[in-house]
N, C-alpha and C positions, 0 to 999 in steps of 0.2 A: 237922245234918239240910241243911243248903245243897248240899253234893255231890250227895246222893241226890236234891233236889227238882230240880236242874239236869240231872241225868242223865234223870229222868222227862222233863221238858220237852224236852229234845235229842231223845231217841228218838220222842217223840209229834210232833215238825215234820218227822220223815225219813218220814211215811207217805203224802205226798200222791201217792197212785196217779192214773195207771197207771205213770209213770216210777219207776223202782226206786232207791232210795239205800239203803246199807247202814247208815246212821247218821249223827248231826248231824257227827260231825267230819268226814265227807266233805261235807256241807254248808257248813261254813265252812274248813275248811283242805286241801281237797283240791288236787291237781296237774293242772288241768286238769278231765277229766271222768274219774270211776272207773267209768262203766257199761260199759266192756269187760272180759272175763274175761282177756284176754290181756296182756303186755306191749306189742305192738303197737297196742293199742286206745287207748293214750293219743297225743292229738294233739300231735306234734312240734312244731307251729305255734303253739301256743295260748300265750296267757300265763298265768302261773301264777296258780293261785287262791289263793295261800297270803298273808294279811296279816302283816304285821310281827308280831314277839314282843309289842310294846306292846299289840296289840289283842287280846290274849288274858291280859292281867294283870289283875287286881282293880282295879275304879276304886270310888272313896268318893264320887262325886256324889250330891250329895242329891236331885237333879232324876229323878222318877218319876212319871209319870201316874198318877191317882186310879184304884185298882183293879188297876194291871197291878204286874208282877212283874219286878224288876231287878238284874242280876247278870252280872258278869263282861262288862259291856258288851252284854248281850244285855236287850232290852224286851221282854216277854211280855204281850200285851194282847189274846188270844185268847178267844172265848166271853163277852164282855163284853156283848154286845147294844149294841155302840158304833154312832152312826149317822155320826160324823164321825174324823177322823186324830185322836189326841188329841195337845193342846199339852204343853209342858214336858218333851218328850224331850231327854234328854242329846246335846249335840252330839258326845259320842264314842262313841255307839253305833254297833256294827258289825251288829247282827242285830235287825230290827225285826220281831216276829209281831203279825199284825194278822187273822188266819184266823178265820173261823166267828163274823164279825160283821153288821152290818147296813149298813155302809157302802155309798152308793150313787154318790158323786161323789169324784173326788180333785181338792182345788183349787190354786188356784198357788202357795200357800205351804205346804200340807200339810207338805212334808218340808224346809223351809228351813233351813239350818245344819245339816244332816245330812251332812256332808262325808264322812264316816269311813265311811257306811253300806255294807256289802258284801253283805247279804241281805235282801230285803225279801220279806213273807209276808205275801199278800193273799187266798189261797185260800178258797172259800166265803163271798163278802160278795154284794153287790146290785150292784157297781158296773156303771155304763152310761156313767158321763160322765168323761173325764179331760181336764184343761186342758192345753193344749199346753206349758206350761212347769211341768208338776206335776212332772218327774222333772229339772229343771236343776239342782238345787243336788246330784244325787247323782252327783257326779264319779267317784265309786270303788265304784259299785254293780255288782256281777259276776253275782247272782243274781236274778232276778224271778219270782215265782210269784204269778200272778194268774189261775189256773184256777178254774172253777167261779163264774163272774160272770155278766153280762148284757151284754158286751162284742159289738158288732156292726162292730167295727174292730180292727187292730193299733193298740195306744195309739201315739200320735205322738210323736217325737223321743225315743225310748229313748236312754238314757245310751250315750256310746260304749265305755265300758268293761265295758260288759255280755256276758256268756260264755254266760249259760244263761237261756232264757226258756222259762217254762212257762204256756202260754195256753190249755190244753185244757177242753173243756167249756163254751164261751161261745156266743155265737150270730153268729160270723164267718162270712161268706159271699164275701168278695173279700180278696184280697191285692195290693193295687196296687203297680206298680213304684215302688221309692225308699223303700217305707216302712222297708227296712232299711239304707237308706244309711249307711255311715259306722261300720257296726258290724263292724270289721273282727277284734275279738277274739272274736265271737261263734262258738260252734262247737258249740252244741246247742240244738234248738227242738222242743218237745213241744207239737204243736197240734191233737191228735185232738179227736174230740168236738165238732167244730165242721161244720155243714152244708155244707161247700166240696164245691163240683163241680170238675170239670177246668176248667172256662171261668171259674171264679172266681179262678185265677192269671193275672194280666196278664202278658205278656211281659215278661222283665227283673225280676221281683218279687224274686229273690233274688240279683241281682246284686251282686258284693263281697265275698258271703259266703263262708267257707272253713269249712263246718259239717263237723263229724265225725258229727252223728247228728241225724237228722229222722226224728220220727213224725207221720204225718197217718193215723191210724187213726179206725174209726167216723164215718166220712165219708160223702160220697157219690161218690167218684171211681168211675169206669167205664173208666178206663185209667191207666197209669203215668204220672205228669206228666213232662215232656220237658224241663223247663227247670229242674232244681234243680240246685243245686251239684254240680260234679264232683268234689269234695274230701269226697265222703261216705264214711266206712266203714260207717255202720249206716243202713238204711233200712227203715221199718216202716210198710206199707200195708194191715195187715189190718184186716178187718172193714168192706171198703168193697164195691164193686159191680164189681168188675174183672172180665170175662168172658174176656179173652185177652192173652197176651203176644205181641206181633208182633215182628220179626227186629230193628228198630233201637230198640225200646223202652229197652232197657238199652243203649245205645250209650255215652254219656256217664259211664255209673257204674263205670267199669273199676277203682275203687278199694275198692269195696264188698267187706267180707268177713261180713256178715250183711245177709241180705234176708228182710223179713217180709212174707209175702202170705198168710197163714193168712185163712180165715174170709172167701173172697171166692165168686165164682161161676166161676170159671177153667176152660174146658173144653178150651182148647187153649194149648199154648206152642209156637210156630214152631221148626223144626229150625234152629239155630245163634243162638238168641235168647242162649243162657246164655254162648256164647263169648266175650262180652264182658266177662265176670267171671272174669278169670284169677286174682284173689285171693281169690275167695269161699270161706269156711270153713264157713259155716253158711246153709241154705237153709229155709223154712217154706212149704210150701205145702199144709199140712193145712186138713181141711174146705172143700175145692172140690169140682170135678165133671170131675177129669181121668178118663179112662179108661186111661192108660198112664202109665208112668215117663216123666219129662220126657226126650227125646233130649239127649246132651251131657255128662251127669254124670261119666262116666269120663274126661272130657279136663280137668276141673276137677282140677287135681292137689293143691290145697289143701283140697279140700272134706272135711269131717270129719262133719258131723252133716246128715242131710235129714229133714224132716219130711213125710209123704206119709199119714199117717192120714186115715180119713173121706174118702175118695174113690169113684169107680167104678172101680177098677183091679181088671182081671180076669185081668191075665198080667202074670208078671215073667220076662224073658228072662235068659238067662245072661250077657250082656253089657251089661244095662242099667247096672250100677253100677260095674263094674270094668275097667279098660283090659284088652285082650288082650295076653298076654306078662307078663313080671315086669319089675319095675325102672322102670316107666313112671309110677306113682304116687306122687308123694313123700310124701304124707299118708294114713295109714288111717283109715276111717270109724271112728268110736266111738259112732256113734248112726244107727239108720235105723228108722223107724218105718212101718209099713205095716198096722197093726192097722185095724181096722172097713173092711175092702176086700173086694169079693167075689172073691178072687183064691184058688185052694184052694193053700194054703200047702204041702200035700205033694207037690204036684207040682212045686215050685221047687226047681232042683238046688242042691246043697251048693256047688258051684263059683259059683254066682251072688253069693255072699258072700266071695270069697277076699281080697278086700281090706280085710275088716273085722277090727277087732282081737279081739273076742270074739263068741261066738255069743250071748251075753246083750245084746249091743248092738243085736241085731234084735227087732223087735217085730212079732209076727204076730196074726190071729186075732180073735177077737171081732165078727164082722161080723152085723149085724142087718137083715134086710130091712125 
């Protein structure tokens, strides 16, 4: 029964939305981040997230907090109504699951002796206070999931070994300069669902970070932040209040190949704005207020997926997606969504989609006034 119980636990731990993970072994044994779909998505500069083989072999320590389940160096203490971090946690623990409890504070010695901890799950507690030295013992911590709590600031003195931070659905309004100082291994931050405005990011707040992935969705942004890491491959700013993309908004993000701007209030994308994204492969602009297809799409030679559904687009030109001539665009589209727009699809010329792999990749119709 132990393998079945463990599998059930590990699958449950992988469901901390909105950031998607495929399963528990992505959680503990991944090679960097597995959030990208193609080979180029893995950060070549990142430190491997693979612990040594000893960390996944059975342990026979008798130490296990009351009410918790302990197996294979995994200590599972979720849904127990805990008020504090339990004691008597084995020092060889690599994953500690404390989600869905009533913990309100992380104290100085709560994680004392847990120098082998790789992943710490604190999702859905009531944490509002963290001692400045609470994470000091966690010298090998790579994944910290502390979403759905009551934090009003980024926790201080995060472990320098950290690779992935999920801190969405808290009460954070400000990201001060230096808060991520020394986190050279970090390549993923999920911080959506916080009441962050553009003014909440101090200049230099992300200095020193070489992030692969950043999500600041469901916040209060009115424009694309201009001081994010230049190393980003994925940037998700969906469900904000962004109204326009101006010429130099994307200037420093030339390495992006997935950009999420869906569910905003974008009416205008200035000509030339997208030219700063030469490696872009996927563009999400659905559920906005665009009246036309953004200019510059034919020049993005690697672009394969464009979401434009649920806008106010009334016309699609023959050269809106594909370059004139042949052999110019290196990648063919495999997905263009235009449904729920007031465009008369019967008037769109077939040649408009000459650089699309299959007509089934084009989605039209279903417009409702």
